[in-house]
C-alpha positions in Angstrom: 8.7 54.3 -2.7 8.3 50.6 -4.0 5.7 49.9 -6.4 3.3 47.0 -5.8 4.3 45.2 -9.1 7.9 44.8 -8.1 6.9 44.0 -4.7 4.7 41.0 -5.8 7.3 39.9 -8.3 10.1 39.6 -5.5 7.4 37.5 -3.5 6.6 35.3 -6.1 10.3 34.6 -6.9 11.2 33.8 -3.4 8.0 31.8 -3.1 8.9 29.7 -6.1 12.6 29.2 -5.1 11.6 28.0 -1.5 9.1 25.6 -3.2 11.5 24.1 -5.5 14.1 23.8 -2.9 11.7 21.9 -0.3 10.3 20.0 -3.3 13.8 18.8 -4.4 15.0 18.0 -0.9 11.9 15.7 0.0 11.9 14.1 -3.6 15.0 12.0 -2.7 13.2 10.3 0.2 10.1 9.3 -1.8 9.7 5.8 -3.4 7.5 6.0 -6.5 4.9 3.3 -6.5 2.7 2.5 -9.2 -1.3 3.0 -8.9 -3.1 0.5 -6.6 -4.7 -2.4 -8.2 -6.5 -5.5 -7.5 -4.6 -8.8 -7.6 -6.9 -11.7 -8.3 -6.1 -14.7 -6.1 -7.2 -18.0 -4.9 -9.1 -17.4 -1.7 -8.5 -21.0 -0.1 -4.7 -20.9 -0.2 -3.0 -17.5 -1.2 -2.9 -16.2 2.5 -1.1 -19.1 3.8 1.1 -19.9 1.0 2.1 -16.1 0.6 2.6 -15.5 4.3 0.5 -12.5 4.3 -2.0 -14.2 7.1 0.8 -14.5 9.5 2.1 -11.1 8.8 -1.1 -9.4 9.5 -2.0 -11.4 12.5 1.3 -10.4 14.0 0.2 -6.9 13.4 -2.9 -7.7 15.4 -5.5 -7.9 12.6 -8.1 -10.4 11.9 -8.6 -11.2 8.1 -11.6 -12.3 6.4 -12.9 -12.3 2.7 -16.0 -10.2 2.2 -18.3 -9.6 -0.8 -17.4 -6.5 -2.5 -20.9 -5.0 -2.2 -20.6 -5.4 1.7 -17.2 -3.6 2.1 -18.6 -0.1 2.6 -21.0 -1.3 5.3 -18.1 -3.3 6.9 -15.9 -0.3 7.0 -18.4 1.6 9.1 -17.8 -1.3 11.5 -14.1 -0.7 11.6 -13.2 -3.1 9.1 -10.5 -2.0 6.6 -9.3 -3.0 2.9 -6.2 -4.9 3.1 -3.2 -3.5 0.9 -0.2 -5.5 0.3 3.1 -3.9 -1.2 5.5 -5.3 -3.6 8.8 -3.8 -3.0 10.3 -5.4 -6.1 7.7 -4.4 -8.5 6.9 -1.1 -6.5 3.1 -1.8 -6.6 0.5 -2.0 -4.1 -2.4 -4.5 -4.3 -5.8 -4.9 -3.0 -6.3 -8.7 -3.0 -9.6 -9.9 -4.5 -11.3 -13.3 -5.1 -14.1 -13.9 -7.6 -16.5 -11.6 -6.0 -14.8 -10.9 -2.8 -12.2 -8.5 -1.3 -9.7 -9.0 1.6 -10.7 -6.9 4.6 -9.0 -6.6 8.0 -9.9 -5.4 11.7 -7.3 -4.3 14.2 -8.2 -6.6 17.3 -6.1 -7.4 20.4 -3.4 -9.9 19.1 -4.6 -12.9 21.1 -8.2 -12.4 20.3 -7.5 -11.9 16.6 -5.3 -15.1 16.5 -8.0 -17.1 18.4 -10.4 -15.9 15.8 -8.6 -16.7 12.8 -7.8 -20.1 14.1 -11.5 -20.9 14.8 -12.4 -19.8 11.1 -9.8 -22.6 9.9 -11.4 -25.3 11.8 -13.3 -27.6 9.7 -17.2 -27.2 10.1 -18.8 -30.4 11.4 
């Protein structure tokens, strides 16, 4: 008869080996990114100069700068914090202004472009 301690040891060894194999196999496909951090930018020019605005518009997002304390309530309305990936430095950024943070909302592509363009018109 097999004693319970030997059986537990066998199960542990098999589980540990299986876990190591799976972890090793998937670790080759992972890209190690550093921690997400805030990147302070000039809110009036950075989106256009960096091409981020065009990239997110193409994805169907409307972008806007929101006060940091308003972000949680905007998230309840479907807005999300926009994260930008720098592939060269392997970093992920959240873009921030002096007291604002960049947020985006998924909208139909044509509606998003229209709203974005309207926000660019000079106010009379």
